[in-house]
Biopython code that builds the backbone (N, CA, C, O; Angstrom):
import numpy as np
from Bio.PDB.StructureBuilder import StructureBuilder

atoms = [
    (1, "MET", "N", (34.243, 30.569, 1.369)),
    (1, "MET", "CA", (33.844, 29.738, 2.498)),
    (1, "MET", "C", (33.033, 30.542, 3.510)),
    (1, "MET", "O", (32.039, 30.052, 4.046)),
    (2, "GLU", "N", (33.452, 31.758, 3.766)),
    (2, "GLU", "CA", (32.753, 32.599, 4.734)),
    (2, "GLU", "C", (31.313, 32.868, 4.286)),
    (2, "GLU", "O", (30.395, 32.860, 5.106)),
    (3, "LYS", "N", (31.122, 33.102, 3.005)),
    (3, "LYS", "CA", (29.785, 33.358, 2.467)),
    (3, "LYS", "C", (28.879, 32.135, 2.664)),
    (3, "LYS", "O", (27.709, 32.277, 3.017)),
    (4, "GLU", "N", (29.427, 30.937, 2.433)),
    (4, "GLU", "CA", (28.662, 29.700, 2.615)),
    (4, "GLU", "C", (28.265, 29.521, 4.075)),
    (4, "GLU", "O", (27.155, 29.081, 4.374)),
    (5, "LYS", "N", (29.179, 29.865, 4.982)),
    (5, "LYS", "CA", (28.901, 29.748, 6.406)),
    (5, "LYS", "C", (27.744, 30.664, 6.796)),
    (5, "LYS", "O", (26.834, 30.243, 7.511)),
    (6, "TRP", "N", (27.774, 31.910, 6.333)),
    (6, "TRP", "CA", (26.702, 32.861, 6.652)),
    (6, "TRP", "C", (25.374, 32.427, 6.041)),
    (6, "TRP", "O", (24.318, 32.593, 6.652)),
    (7, "GLU", "N", (25.430, 31.879, 4.847)),
    (7, "GLU", "CA", (24.202, 31.403, 4.201)),
    (7, "GLU", "C", (23.606, 30.242, 5.003)),
    (7, "GLU", "O", (22.390, 30.174, 5.186)),
    (8, "MET", "N", (24.450, 29.340, 5.475)),
    (8, "MET", "CA", (23.983, 28.230, 6.294)),
    (8, "MET", "C", (23.355, 28.758, 7.589)),
    (8, "MET", "O", (22.301, 28.276, 8.004)),
    (9, "LEU", "N", (23.986, 29.733, 8.222)),
    (9, "LEU", "CA", (23.444, 30.323, 9.446)),
    (9, "LEU", "C", (22.111, 31.016, 9.192)),
    (9, "LEU", "O", (21.202, 30.926, 10.017)),
    (10, "ARG", "N", (21.982, 31.705, 8.063)),
    (10, "ARG", "CA", (20.707, 32.354, 7.715)),
    (10, "ARG", "C", (19.606, 31.316, 7.537)),
    (10, "ARG", "O", (18.475, 31.521, 7.978)),
    (11, "LYS", "N", (19.936, 30.207, 6.896)),
    (11, "LYS", "CA", (18.948, 29.142, 6.696)),
    (11, "LYS", "C", (18.535, 28.525, 8.030)),
    (11, "LYS", "O", (17.357, 28.240, 8.249)),
    (12, "GLN", "N", (19.507, 28.319, 8.920)),
    (12, "GLN", "CA", (19.190, 27.775, 10.239)),
    (12, "GLN", "C", (18.305, 28.737, 11.020)),
    (12, "GLN", "O", (17.350, 28.320, 11.675)),
    (13, "ALA", "N", (18.624, 30.021, 10.946)),
    (13, "ALA", "CA", (17.818, 31.024, 11.655)),
    (13, "ALA", "C", (16.394, 31.041, 11.109)),
    (13, "ALA", "O", (15.436, 31.136, 11.876)),
    (14, "ALA", "N", (16.250, 30.951, 9.793)),
    (14, "ALA", "CA", (14.916, 30.933, 9.182)),
    (14, "ALA", "C", (14.144, 29.690, 9.613)),
    (14, "ALA", "O", (12.944, 29.766, 9.876)),
    (15, "ALA", "N", (14.822, 28.550, 9.685)),
    (15, "ALA", "CA", (14.165, 27.312, 10.116)),
    (15, "ALA", "C", (13.723, 27.411, 11.569)),
    (15, "ALA", "O", (12.639, 26.944, 11.919)),
    (16, "ILE", "N", (14.547, 28.010, 12.414)),
    (16, "ILE", "CA", (14.190, 28.187, 13.821)),
    (16, "ILE", "C", (13.012, 29.132, 13.954)),
    (16, "ILE", "O", (12.081, 28.870, 14.715)),
    (17, "GLU", "N", (13.051, 30.229, 13.218)),
    (17, "GLU", "CA", (11.946, 31.189, 13.266)),
    (17, "GLU", "C", (10.640, 30.537, 12.820)),
    (17, "GLU", "O", (9.593, 30.744, 13.434)),
    (18, "LYS", "N", (10.707, 29.754, 11.757)),
    (18, "LYS", "CA", (9.509, 29.061, 11.274)),
    (18, "LYS", "C", (9.007, 28.064, 12.317)),
    (18, "LYS", "O", (7.809, 27.985, 12.585)),
    (19, "ALA", "N", (9.934, 27.303, 12.901)),
    (19, "ALA", "CA", (9.550, 26.310, 13.902)),
    (19, "ALA", "C", (8.891, 26.949, 15.111)),
    (19, "ALA", "O", (7.970, 26.379, 15.696)),
    (20, "LEU", "N", (9.356, 28.126, 15.483)),
    (20, "LEU", "CA", (8.814, 28.791, 16.667)),
    (20, "LEU", "C", (7.583, 29.641, 16.374)),
    (20, "LEU", "O", (6.996, 30.216, 17.290)),
    (21, "SER", "N", (7.192, 29.724, 15.122)),
    (21, "SER", "CA", (6.023, 30.530, 14.781)),
    (21, "SER", "C", (4.714, 29.827, 15.171)),
    (21, "SER", "O", (3.668, 30.467, 15.279)),
    (22, "GLU", "N", (4.784, 28.529, 15.376)),
    (22, "GLU", "CA", (3.612, 27.758, 15.785)),
    (22, "GLU", "C", (3.986, 26.906, 16.991)),
    (22, "GLU", "O", (5.160, 26.588, 17.182)),
    (23, "PRO", "N", (3.011, 26.537, 17.800)),
    (23, "PRO", "CA", (3.311, 25.664, 18.939)),
    (23, "PRO", "C", (3.827, 24.306, 18.467)),
    (23, "PRO", "O", (3.495, 23.854, 17.371)),
    (24, "GLN", "N", (4.631, 23.670, 19.292)),
    (24, "GLN", "CA", (5.111, 22.327, 18.997)),
    (24, "GLN", "C", (4.132, 21.324, 19.575)),
    (24, "GLN", "O", (3.831, 21.360, 20.769)),
    (25, "LYS", "N", (3.633, 20.428, 18.736)),
    (25, "LYS", "CA", (2.731, 19.384, 19.203)),
    (25, "LYS", "C", (3.528, 18.261, 19.859)),
    (25, "LYS", "O", (4.598, 17.875, 19.389)),
    (26, "VAL", "N", (2.977, 17.749, 20.956)),
    (26, "VAL", "CA", (3.562, 16.631, 21.695)),
    (26, "VAL", "C", (2.415, 15.686, 22.054)),
    (26, "VAL", "O", (1.355, 16.135, 22.491)),
    (27, "CYS", "N", (2.622, 14.394, 21.875)),
    (27, "CYS", "CA", (1.588, 13.433, 22.263)),
    (27, "CYS", "C", (1.357, 13.515, 23.770)),
    (27, "CYS", "O", (2.304, 13.564, 24.555)),
    (28, "ASN", "N", (0.084, 13.529, 24.157)),
    (28, "ASN", "CA", (-0.250, 13.624, 25.580)),
    (28, "ASN", "C", (-0.131, 12.278, 26.287)),
    (28, "ASN", "O", (-0.214, 12.210, 27.513)),
    (29, "LYS", "N", (0.062, 11.213, 25.523)),
    (29, "LYS", "CA", (0.289, 9.876, 26.082)),
    (29, "LYS", "C", (1.011, 9.058, 25.022)),
    (29, "LYS", "O", (1.070, 9.435, 23.851)),
    (30, "SER", "N", (1.547, 7.956, 25.450)),
    (30, "SER", "CA", (2.247, 7.081, 24.510)),
    (30, "SER", "C", (1.242, 6.370, 23.623)),
    (30, "SER", "O", (0.201, 5.915, 24.098)),
    (31, "CYS", "N", (1.550, 6.272, 22.337)),
    (31, "CYS", "CA", (0.670, 5.530, 21.439)),
    (31, "CYS", "C", (0.877, 4.032, 21.661)),
    (31, "CYS", "O", (1.748, 3.632, 22.433)),
    (32, "ASP", "N", (0.101, 3.230, 21.003)),
    (32, "ASP", "CA", (0.172, 1.779, 21.215)),
    (32, "ASP", "C", (1.420, 1.141, 20.611)),
    (32, "ASP", "O", (1.648, -0.054, 20.803)),
    (33, "GLN", "N", (2.234, 1.911, 19.884)),
    (33, "GLN", "CA", (3.464, 1.393, 19.298)),
    (33, "GLN", "C", (4.665, 2.261, 19.678)),
    (33, "GLN", "O", (5.657, 2.305, 18.950)),
    (34, "CYS", "N", (4.576, 2.940, 20.803)),
    (34, "CYS", "CA", (5.590, 3.898, 21.227)),
    (34, "CYS", "C", (6.980, 3.265, 21.308)),
    (34, "CYS", "O", (7.139, 2.133, 21.764)),
    (35, "LEU", "N", (7.962, 4.007, 20.864)),
    (35, "LEU", "CA", (9.358, 3.581, 20.893)),
    (35, "LEU", "C", (9.822, 3.276, 22.318)),
    (35, "LEU", "O", (10.771, 2.517, 22.517)),
    (36, "PHE", "N", (9.165, 3.858, 23.287)),
    (36, "PHE", "CA", (9.572, 3.714, 24.683)),
    (36, "PHE", "C", (8.730, 2.674, 25.443)),
    (36, "PHE", "O", (8.736, 2.656, 26.674)),
    (37, "THR", "N", (8.019, 1.821, 24.723)),
    (37, "THR", "CA", (7.241, 0.760, 25.356)),
    (37, "THR", "C", (7.661, -0.598, 24.805)),
    (37, "THR", "O", (8.402, -0.683, 23.826)),
    (38, "LYS", "N", (7.178, -1.650, 25.444)),
    (38, "LYS", "CA", (7.500, -3.003, 24.962)),
    (38, "LYS", "C", (6.814, -3.293, 23.629)),
    (38, "LYS", "O", (7.194, -4.245, 22.947)),
    (39, "ASN", "N", (5.823, -2.505, 23.242)),
    (39, "ASN", "CA", (5.101, -2.715, 21.982)),
    (39, "ASN", "C", (5.716, -1.968, 20.801)),
    (39, "ASN", "O", (5.100, -1.880, 19.738)),
    (40, "LYS", "N", (6.916, -1.432, 20.974)),
    (40, "LYS", "CA", (7.559, -0.676, 19.886)),
    (40, "LYS", "C", (7.674, -1.550, 18.635)),
    (40, "LYS", "O", (7.731, -2.777, 18.728)),
    (41, "ILE", "N", (7.706, -0.908, 17.472)),
    (41, "ILE", "CA", (7.705, -1.655, 16.216)),
    (41, "ILE", "C", (9.104, -1.855, 15.649)),
    (41, "ILE", "O", (9.256, -2.322, 14.520)),
    (42, "VAL", "N", (10.131, -1.504, 16.428)),
    (42, "VAL", "CA", (11.510, -1.710, 16.005)),
    (42, "VAL", "C", (12.247, -2.499, 17.081)),
    (42, "VAL", "O", (11.780, -2.606, 18.215)),
    (43, "SER", "N", (13.385, -3.042, 16.720)),
    (43, "SER", "CA", (14.203, -3.805, 17.667)),
    (43, "SER", "C", (14.864, -2.846, 18.667)),
    (43, "SER", "O", (14.905, -1.634, 18.457)),
    (44, "ASP", "N", (15.376, -3.420, 19.750)),
    (44, "ASP", "CA", (16.103, -2.598, 20.725)),
    (44, "ASP", "C", (17.327, -1.945, 20.085)),
    (44, "ASP", "O", (17.664, -0.803, 20.397)),
    (45, "GLN", "N", (17.981, -2.671, 19.198)),
    (45, "GLN", "CA", (19.154, -2.126, 18.509)),
    (45, "GLN", "C", (18.757, -0.910, 17.657)),
    (45, "GLN", "O", (19.435, 0.117, 17.674)),
    (46, "ARG", "N", (17.664, -1.039, 16.923)),
    (46, "ARG", "CA", (17.212, 0.075, 16.080)),
    (46, "ARG", "C", (16.778, 1.259, 16.942)),
    (46, "ARG", "O", (17.037, 2.410, 16.590)),
    (47, "LYS", "N", (16.126, 0.985, 18.061)),
    (47, "LYS", "CA", (15.736, 2.053, 18.987)),
    (47, "LYS", "C", (16.976, 2.820, 19.426)),
    (47, "LYS", "O", (16.987, 4.051, 19.421)),
    (48, "HIS", "N", (18.007, 2.099, 19.801)),
    (48, "HIS", "CA", (19.257, 2.721, 20.235)),
    (48, "HIS", "C", (19.832, 3.597, 19.117)),
    (48, "HIS", "O", (20.270, 4.718, 19.375)),
    (49, "GLN", "N", (19.834, 3.094, 17.878)),
    (49, "GLN", "CA", (20.339, 3.855, 16.731)),
    (49, "GLN", "C", (19.521, 5.134, 16.517)),
    (49, "GLN", "O", (20.079, 6.204, 16.274)),
    (50, "ILE", "N", (18.207, 5.010, 16.611)),
    (50, "ILE", "CA", (17.316, 6.169, 16.413)),
    (50, "ILE", "C", (17.608, 7.234, 17.451)),
    (50, "ILE", "O", (17.730, 8.413, 17.116)),
    (51, "LEU", "N", (17.721, 6.834, 18.703)),
    (51, "LEU", "CA", (17.957, 7.808, 19.776)),
    (51, "LEU", "C", (19.347, 8.424, 19.679)),
    (51, "LEU", "O", (19.525, 9.601, 19.995)),
    (52, "GLU", "N", (20.337, 7.641, 19.246)),
    (52, "GLU", "CA", (21.674, 8.201, 19.019)),
    (52, "GLU", "C", (21.636, 9.251, 17.915)),
    (52, "GLU", "O", (22.265, 10.303, 18.030)),
    (53, "GLN", "N", (20.894, 8.963, 16.840)),
    (53, "GLN", "CA", (20.770, 9.904, 15.729)),
    (53, "GLN", "C", (20.072, 11.187, 16.184)),
    (53, "GLN", "O", (20.488, 12.285, 15.816)),
    (54, "CYS", "N", (19.022, 11.049, 16.978)),
    (54, "CYS", "CA", (18.325, 12.221, 17.508)),
    (54, "CYS", "C", (19.279, 13.080, 18.339)),
    (54, "CYS", "O", (19.288, 14.306, 18.224)),
    (55, "GLU", "N", (20.076, 12.423, 19.172)),
    (55, "GLU", "CA", (21.025, 13.166, 20.012)),
    (55, "GLU", "C", (22.092, 13.854, 19.163)),
    (55, "GLU", "O", (22.421, 15.017, 19.398)),
    (56, "ARG", "N", (22.626, 13.145, 18.189)),
    (56, "ARG", "CA", (23.650, 13.703, 17.297)),
    (56, "ARG", "C", (23.121, 14.920, 16.534)),
    (56, "ARG", "O", (23.816, 15.926, 16.388)),
    (57, "ASP", "N", (21.869, 14.808, 16.047)),
    (57, "ASP", "CA", (21.272, 15.879, 15.241)),
    (57, "ASP", "C", (20.552, 16.927, 16.087)),
    (57, "ASP", "O", (20.017, 17.901, 15.559)),
    (58, "GLU", "N", (20.542, 16.717, 17.411)),
    (58, "GLU", "CA", (19.818, 17.599, 18.328)),
    (58, "GLU", "C", (18.372, 17.796, 17.882)),
    (58, "GLU", "O", (17.863, 18.915, 17.814)),
    (59, "THR", "N", (17.733, 16.674, 17.583)),
    (59, "THR", "CA", (16.345, 16.703, 17.145)),
    (59, "THR", "C", (15.534, 15.715, 17.983)),
    (59, "THR", "O", (16.092, 14.884, 18.700)),
    (60, "HIS", "N", (14.231, 15.820, 17.881)),
    (60, "HIS", "CA", (13.358, 14.936, 18.649)),
    (60, "HIS", "C", (12.857, 13.792, 17.782)),
    (60, "HIS", "O", (12.967, 13.816, 16.556)),
    (61, "PHE", "N", (12.306, 12.794, 18.452)),
    (61, "PHE", "CA", (11.716, 11.655, 17.764)),
    (61, "PHE", "C", (10.250, 11.955, 17.519)),
    (61, "PHE", "O", (9.519, 12.325, 18.439)),
    (62, "ILE", "N", (9.825, 11.795, 16.276)),
    (62, "ILE", "CA", (8.432, 12.040, 15.906)),
    (62, "ILE", "C", (7.622, 10.771, 16.174)),
    (62, "ILE", "O", (8.026, 9.669, 15.805)),
    (63, "CYS", "N", (6.479, 10.950, 16.818)),
    (63, "CYS", "CA", (5.578, 9.836, 17.112)),
    (63, "CYS", "C", (5.233, 9.086, 15.827)),
    (63, "CYS", "O", (5.026, 9.697, 14.778)),
    (64, "HIS", "N", (5.173, 7.775, 15.917)),
    (64, "HIS", "CA", (4.814, 6.927, 14.782)),
    (64, "HIS", "C", (3.483, 7.374, 14.165)),
    (64, "HIS", "O", (3.352, 7.451, 12.944)),
    (65, "LYS", "N", (2.514, 7.662, 15.010)),
    (65, "LYS", "CA", (1.198, 8.104, 14.517)),
    (65, "LYS", "C", (1.310, 9.469, 13.828)),
    (65, "LYS", "O", (0.663, 9.713, 12.809)),
    (66, "GLY", "N", (2.126, 10.342, 14.390)),
    (66, "GLY", "CA", (2.338, 11.650, 13.777)),
    (66, "GLY", "C", (3.028, 11.528, 12.432)),
    (66, "GLY", "O", (2.699, 12.237, 11.480)),
    (67, "SER", "N", (3.988, 10.619, 12.368)),
    (67, "SER", "CA", (4.708, 10.387, 11.117)),
    (67, "SER", "C", (3.763, 9.919, 10.014)),
    (67, "SER", "O", (3.830, 10.401, 8.884)),
    (68, "ILE", "N", (2.890, 8.983, 10.348)),
    (68, "ILE", "CA", (1.901, 8.483, 9.380)),
    (68, "ILE", "C", (0.995, 9.619, 8.915)),
    (68, "ILE", "O", (0.615, 9.685, 7.746)),
    (69, "ALA", "N", (0.653, 10.510, 9.844)),
    (69, "ALA", "CA", (-0.238, 11.630, 9.524)),
    (69, "ALA", "C", (0.500, 12.782, 8.855)),
    (69, "ALA", "O", (-0.118, 13.772, 8.465)),
    (70, "GLY", "N", (1.827, 12.658, 8.718)),
    (70, "GLY", "CA", (2.602, 13.721, 8.089)),
    (70, "GLY", "C", (2.738, 14.942, 8.988)),
    (70, "GLY", "O", (2.865, 16.065, 8.501)),
    (71, "GLN", "N", (2.712, 14.722, 10.295)),
    (71, "GLN", "CA", (2.785, 15.831, 11.245)),
    (71, "GLN", "C", (4.011, 15.684, 12.151)),
    (71, "GLN", "O", (4.413, 14.576, 12.505)),
    (72, "ASN", "N", (4.582, 16.812, 12.510)),
    (72, "ASN", "CA", (5.721, 16.850, 13.422)),
    (72, "ASN", "C", (5.180, 16.860, 14.849)),
    (72, "ASN", "O", (4.987, 17.920, 15.445)),
    (73, "VAL", "N", (4.943, 15.678, 15.384)),
    (73, "VAL", "CA", (4.399, 15.525, 16.730)),
    (73, "VAL", "C", (5.437, 14.755, 17.548)),
    (73, "VAL", "O", (5.780, 13.620, 17.218)),
    (74, "VAL", "N", (5.926, 15.374, 18.603)),
    (74, "VAL", "CA", (6.946, 14.744, 19.427)),
    (74, "VAL", "C", (6.356, 13.545, 20.157)),
    (74, "VAL", "O", (5.269, 13.618, 20.729)),
    (75, "CYS", "N", (7.089, 12.450, 20.126)),
    (75, "CYS", "CA", (6.721, 11.235, 20.844)),
    (75, "CYS", "C", (6.648, 11.536, 22.340)),
    (75, "CYS", "O", (7.531, 12.189, 22.897)),
    (76, "ASN", "N", (5.592, 11.056, 22.978)),
    (76, "ASN", "CA", (5.412, 11.262, 24.413)),
    (76, "ASN", "C", (6.573, 10.670, 25.212)),
    (76, "ASN", "O", (7.073, 11.305, 26.140)),
    (77, "GLY", "N", (6.999, 9.472, 24.861)),
    (77, "GLY", "CA", (8.112, 8.828, 25.556)),
    (77, "GLY", "C", (9.392, 9.632, 25.421)),
    (77, "GLY", "O", (10.148, 9.776, 26.382)),
    (78, "PHE", "N", (9.633, 10.152, 24.232)),
    (78, "PHE", "CA", (10.824, 10.981, 24.022)),
    (78, "PHE", "C", (10.729, 12.243, 24.870)),
    (78, "PHE", "O", (11.701, 12.633, 25.517)),
    (79, "PHE", "N", (9.576, 12.875, 24.872)),
    (79, "PHE", "CA", (9.379, 14.115, 25.621)),
    (79, "PHE", "C", (9.607, 13.897, 27.115)),
    (79, "PHE", "O", (10.167, 14.762, 27.789)),
    (80, "ARG", "N", (9.179, 12.754, 27.634)),
    (80, "ARG", "CA", (9.334, 12.464, 29.065)),
    (80, "ARG", "C", (10.750, 12.028, 29.441)),
    (80, "ARG", "O", (11.190, 12.258, 30.567)),
    (81, "ASN", "N", (11.475, 11.393, 28.492)),
    (81, "ASN", "CA", (12.761, 10.783, 28.810)),
    (81, "ASN", "C", (13.989, 11.472, 28.221)),
    (81, "ASN", "O", (15.103, 11.254, 28.695)),
    (82, "LYS", "N", (13.804, 12.283, 27.217)),
    (82, "LYS", "CA", (14.922, 12.931, 26.522)),
    (82, "LYS", "C", (14.591, 14.409, 26.346)),
    (82, "LYS", "O", (13.499, 14.857, 26.695)),
    (83, "THR", "N", (15.537, 15.152, 25.805)),
    (83, "THR", "CA", (15.263, 16.548, 25.478)),
    (83, "THR", "C", (16.236, 17.023, 24.416)),
    (83, "THR", "O", (17.212, 16.344, 24.097)),
    (84, "THR", "N", (15.959, 18.185, 23.882)),
    (84, "THR", "CA", (16.826, 18.828, 22.892)),
    (84, "THR", "C", (16.813, 20.323, 23.195)),
    (84, "THR", "O", (15.934, 20.800, 23.913)),
    (85, "PRO", "N", (17.775, 21.064, 22.658)),
    (85, "PRO", "CA", (17.726, 22.521, 22.850)),
    (85, "PRO", "C", (16.408, 23.123, 22.329)),
    (85, "PRO", "O", (15.846, 24.027, 22.947)),
    (86, "TYR", "N", (15.931, 22.616, 21.203)),
    (86, "TYR", "CA", (14.671, 23.113, 20.642)),
    (86, "TYR", "C", (13.499, 22.869, 21.595)),
    (86, "TYR", "O", (12.695, 23.770, 21.833)),
    (87, "LEU", "N", (13.402, 21.656, 22.140)),
    (87, "LEU", "CA", (12.303, 21.358, 23.058)),
    (87, "LEU", "C", (12.409, 22.182, 24.333)),
    (87, "LEU", "O", (11.393, 22.612, 24.879)),
    (88, "GLU", "N", (13.624, 22.404, 24.812)),
    (88, "GLU", "CA", (13.803, 23.247, 25.992)),
    (88, "GLU", "C", (13.328, 24.668, 25.713)),
    (88, "GLU", "O", (12.692, 25.293, 26.561)),
    (89, "LEU", "N", (13.639, 25.175, 24.521)),
    (89, "LEU", "CA", (13.181, 26.509, 24.136)),
    (89, "LEU", "C", (11.661, 26.545, 24.004)),
    (89, "LEU", "O", (11.019, 27.501, 24.439)),
    (90, "ALA", "N", (11.092, 25.506, 23.406)),
    (90, "ALA", "CA", (9.628, 25.440, 23.263)),
    (90, "ALA", "C", (8.951, 25.398, 24.627)),
    (90, "ALA", "O", (7.917, 26.034, 24.830)),
    (91, "LYS", "N", (9.534, 24.649, 25.565)),
    (91, "LYS", "CA", (8.986, 24.594, 26.924)),
    (91, "LYS", "C", (9.078, 25.964, 27.593)),
    (91, "LYS", "O", (8.110, 26.448, 28.179)),
    (92, "ALA", "N", (10.249, 26.575, 27.497)),
    (92, "ALA", "CA", (10.493, 27.860, 28.165)),
    (92, "ALA", "C", (9.586, 28.960, 27.639)),
    (92, "ALA", "O", (9.207, 29.866, 28.382)),
    (93, "THR", "N", (9.236, 28.885, 26.362)),
    (93, "THR", "CA", (8.387, 29.920, 25.751)),
    (93, "THR", "C", (6.929, 29.483, 25.689)),
    (93, "THR", "O", (6.110, 30.107, 25.013)),
    (94, "LYS", "N", (6.617, 28.409, 26.399)),
    (94, "LYS", "CA", (5.243, 27.889, 26.490)),
    (94, "LYS", "C", (4.626, 27.638, 25.110)),
    (94, "LYS", "O", (3.488, 28.021, 24.840)),
    (95, "ARG", "N", (5.407, 26.986, 24.249)),
    (95, "ARG", "CA", (4.950, 26.681, 22.888)),
    (95, "ARG", "C", (4.700, 25.187, 22.696)),
    (95, "ARG", "O", (4.851, 24.659, 21.594)),
    (96, "ILE", "N", (4.321, 24.521, 23.767)),
    (96, "ILE", "CA", (4.011, 23.087, 23.697)),
    (96, "ILE", "C", (2.505, 22.916, 23.754)),
    (96, "ILE", "O", (1.841, 23.477, 24.625)),
    (97, "VAL", "N", (1.969, 22.138, 22.822)),
    (97, "VAL", "CA", (0.541, 21.805, 22.803)),
    (97, "VAL", "C", (0.452, 20.284, 22.812)),
    (97, "VAL", "O", (1.030, 19.613, 21.957)),
    (98, "PHE", "N", (-0.271, 19.752, 23.778)),
    (98, "PHE", "CA", (-0.418, 18.303, 23.880)),
    (98, "PHE", "C", (-1.626, 17.842, 23.062)),
    (98, "PHE", "O", (-2.706, 18.429, 23.133)),
    (99, "VAL", "N", (-1.416, 16.779, 22.287)),
    (99, "VAL", "CA", (-2.466, 16.232, 21.426)),
    (99, "VAL", "C", (-2.589, 14.728, 21.675)),
    (99, "VAL", "O", (-1.625, 14.071, 22.068)),
    (100, "ASP", "N", (-3.760, 14.207, 21.445)),
    (100, "ASP", "CA", (-4.012, 12.775, 21.579)),
    (100, "ASP", "C", (-3.553, 12.082, 20.299)),
    (100, "ASP", "O", (-4.025, 12.435, 19.218)),
    (101, "PRO", "N", (-2.644, 11.104, 20.387)),
    (101, "PRO", "CA", (-2.165, 10.447, 19.170)),
    (101, "PRO", "C", (-3.266, 9.740, 18.386)),
    (101, "PRO", "O", (-3.121, 9.517, 17.184)),
    (102, "LYS", "N", (-4.364, 9.386, 19.048)),
    (102, "LYS", "CA", (-5.471, 8.719, 18.360)),
    (102, "LYS", "C", (-6.240, 9.679, 17.452)),
    (102, "LYS", "O", (-6.963, 9.239, 16.557)),
    (103, "THR", "N", (-6.091, 10.978, 17.677)),
    (103, "THR", "CA", (-6.852, 11.951, 16.893)),
    (103, "THR", "C", (-6.062, 12.523, 15.717)),
    (103, "THR", "O", (-6.579, 13.358, 14.974)),
    (104, "LEU", "N", (-4.829, 12.086, 15.542)),
    (104, "LEU", "CA", (-4.028, 12.604, 14.431)),
    (104, "LEU", "C", (-4.606, 12.115, 13.112)),
    (104, "LEU", "O", (-4.887, 10.929, 12.940)),
    (105, "GLU", "N", (-4.775, 13.027, 12.210)),
    (105, "GLU", "CA", (-5.380, 12.686, 10.925)),
    (105, "GLU", "C", (-4.326, 12.592, 9.842)),
    (105, "GLU", "O", (-3.339, 13.328, 9.838)),
    (106, "LYS", "N", (-4.557, 11.681, 8.937)),
    (106, "LYS", "CA", (-3.677, 11.559, 7.779)),
    (106, "LYS", "C", (-3.932, 12.740, 6.853)),
    (106, "LYS", "O", (-5.064, 13.212, 6.746)),
    (107, "PRO", "N", (-2.883, 13.223, 6.179)),
    (107, "PRO", "CA", (-3.086, 14.338, 5.253)),
    (107, "PRO", "C", (-3.967, 13.914, 4.077)),
    (107, "PRO", "O", (-3.925, 12.767, 3.632)),
    (108, "ALA", "N", (-4.752, 14.847, 3.593)),
    (108, "ALA", "CA", (-5.626, 14.561, 2.446)),
    (108, "ALA", "C", (-4.761, 14.347, 1.210)),
    (108, "ALA", "O", (-3.775, 15.051, 0.994)),
    (109, "LYS", "N", (-5.143, 13.378, 0.416)),
    (109, "LYS", "CA", (-4.421, 13.115, -0.824)),
    (109, "LYS", "C", (-4.898, 14.085, -1.892)),
    (109, "LYS", "O", (-6.082, 14.411, -1.979)),
    (110, "ILE", "N", (-3.966, 14.529, -2.688)),
    (110, "ILE", "CA", (-4.306, 15.409, -3.804)),
    (110, "ILE", "C", (-4.585, 14.507, -5.000)),
    (110, "ILE", "O", (-3.726, 13.738, -5.432)),
    (111, "SER", "N", (-5.787, 14.614, -5.520)),
    (111, "SER", "CA", (-6.139, 13.760, -6.654)),
    (111, "SER", "C", (-5.687, 14.409, -7.945)),
    (111, "SER", "O", (-5.753, 15.627, -8.115)),
    (112, "LYS", "N", (-5.231, 13.569, -8.840)),
    (112, "LYS", "CA", (-4.814, 14.039, -10.155)),
    (112, "LYS", "C", (-5.809, 13.494, -11.162)),
    (112, "LYS", "O", (-6.002, 12.285, -11.287)),
    (113, "LYS", "N", (-6.431, 14.414, -11.872)),
    (113, "LYS", "CA", (-7.407, 13.975, -12.876)),
    (113, "LYS", "C", (-6.661, 13.495, -14.118)),
    (113, "LYS", "O", (-5.713, 14.125, -14.586)),
    (114, "LYS", "N", (-7.116, 12.375, -14.624)),
    (114, "LYS", "CA", (-6.539, 11.856, -15.860)),
    (114, "LYS", "C", (-7.258, 12.498, -17.029)),
    (114, "LYS", "O", (-8.433, 12.855, -16.951)),
    (115, "GLY", "N", (-6.542, 12.628, -18.073)),
    (115, "GLY", "CA", (-7.158, 13.206, -19.260)),
    (115, "GLY", "C", (-6.164, 14.046, -20.011)),
    (115, "GLY", "O", (-4.963, 14.010, -19.744)),
    (116, "LYS", "N", (-6.670, 14.791, -20.936)),
    (116, "LYS", "CA", (-5.797, 15.613, -21.772)),
    (116, "LYS", "C", (-5.398, 16.867, -21.026)),
    (116, "LYS", "O", (-6.193, 17.474, -20.308)),
    (117, "GLY", "N", (-4.163, 17.231, -21.214)),
    (117, "GLY", "CA", (-3.657, 18.467, -20.614)),
    (117, "GLY", "C", (-4.031, 19.665, -21.445)),
    (117, "GLY", "O", (-4.610, 19.530, -22.523)),
    (118, "LEU", "N", (-3.705, 20.822, -20.953)),
    (118, "LEU", "CA", (-3.970, 22.065, -21.693)),
    (118, "LEU", "C", (-3.021, 22.173, -22.861)),
    (118, "LEU", "O", (-1.860, 21.774, -22.781)),
    (119, "LYS", "N", (-3.528, 22.714, -23.936)),
    (119, "LYS", "CA", (-2.691, 22.890, -25.116)),
    (119, "LYS", "C", (-2.473, 24.346, -25.378)),
    (119, "LYS", "O", (-1.788, 24.705, -26.336)),
]
sb = StructureBuilder()
sb.init_structure("model")
sb.init_model(0)
sb.init_chain("A")
sb.init_seg("    ")
for serial, (resi, resn, name, xyz) in enumerate(atoms, 1):
    if name == "N":
        sb.init_residue(resn, " ", resi, " ")
    sb.init_atom(name, np.array(xyz, "f"), 0.0, 1.0, " ", f" {name:<3s}", serial, name[0])
structure = sb.get_structure()
């Protein structure tokens, strides 16, 4: 059991180190479907569930536009209204970069060529 605990801690430390190796992107304004606006794309009940899950997991809510683009971009509404230990650390170490949600790009698709494989 002790070995498993240390392995879990090593993995968490590696994840934190990786997360802090680059700035954390945050939307500089709310997108047109922001969870914190009347135009949100989920019900109030689902919003409540999402925010409870974020609090339980000590994680942030990723902007809808960032999610579509496959990017970890903190929702502007979440950043203004909530926080996490990670976001506090990112703020304290000046690792926050604000981005326009309209400029987030979708990841390029990897094309698979059809045909015969190598023999």
